[in-house]
C-alpha angles and dihedrals in degrees: 000000000000120000090245092054092048090051090050093051091049091051090057092059122092111257115254117246112271114263121227090258091052091052094055102029124053122214131219131208140181119232139169120249138170086271095050127257118001134190118222127190113205131194133185091278100044145285110341102179136012128179135163113253089240092053095041094050118191110027095217091051090047092053093043090051089053092050092048095048099043101029092228130121116241130199136171112288119227091231143355115276119261111284099011098105096045090047092053090048090051092242100106147029120279115272122240112295126201111223097166091118095061124077126256094262093049090047090054090049093050092046090053092046091051089062095061107108122236112266093030135090134206130198122247089250091059091054091048091053094045089049090056096251106092095174096049096087096134092047089053089058091051092049092050092048086060095045105147094203112038115177088032092055097033104222088159086077093065117091138177122280091247091059097256114133094235125198134316131210093247095036139290092266089063090051091052092048093050095047093046090051089053091053101253110159097230095179091056091045090052091049091053090049092050090050093048091244110151101164136033123214135190116225089205097056100025090227124133123206143179107269098254096044110125089239092053092051090059095056111108119229092250092060100034118113124184126213134189094214144004090250090059091047092050091048087056090053100261125136125212120260113258092217104051095025098208 
């Protein structure tokens, strides 16, 4: 069997109960990702920290920083946790993540961000609303800048309200690379941003969507209508998409 097939079969199995050692000692692994090698620290309840090797820098310093911050010993893990490798390859759902070290607001932000589909983006304001704090847009940016598990909680799919991609914790170039790999049409997105178009509506269905929603991408040019706001779209008789919830 190939290594990839063996990994896939192992990921189908139910995880074994955590041993005492696994409950008190975290493990770390190396893995490949679309951004190159990453380091992941895993506890009994899921992935606790993930960083690209480039962003993390020296491995020993990275692990020592983890020990100092979390007060937990960490040692090499015998294998990657179930689901991690397929998720990093883009062929499976994200594995369990452990967000117990972030506050309630940040957890809500990360939970909302985790629901953004691959190949789509959402503005910070959307995440704030979905997290139950519609006015906390700036705080959403701060929470995402501290995301302990990027790639698994896809903060690269969150953009500015004016349509600009914004920044990313390991650099804007990484954000561009990830979105391009997922099939986001960045040139079209930039054109919408330059034109002040925030939403796309279909004059055949009367539904208005965020520009990267899978419904919006199917609207032909002849039936595509751009809007600067949801209020303008509603005033023109359009209703918001139930999937992307603009």
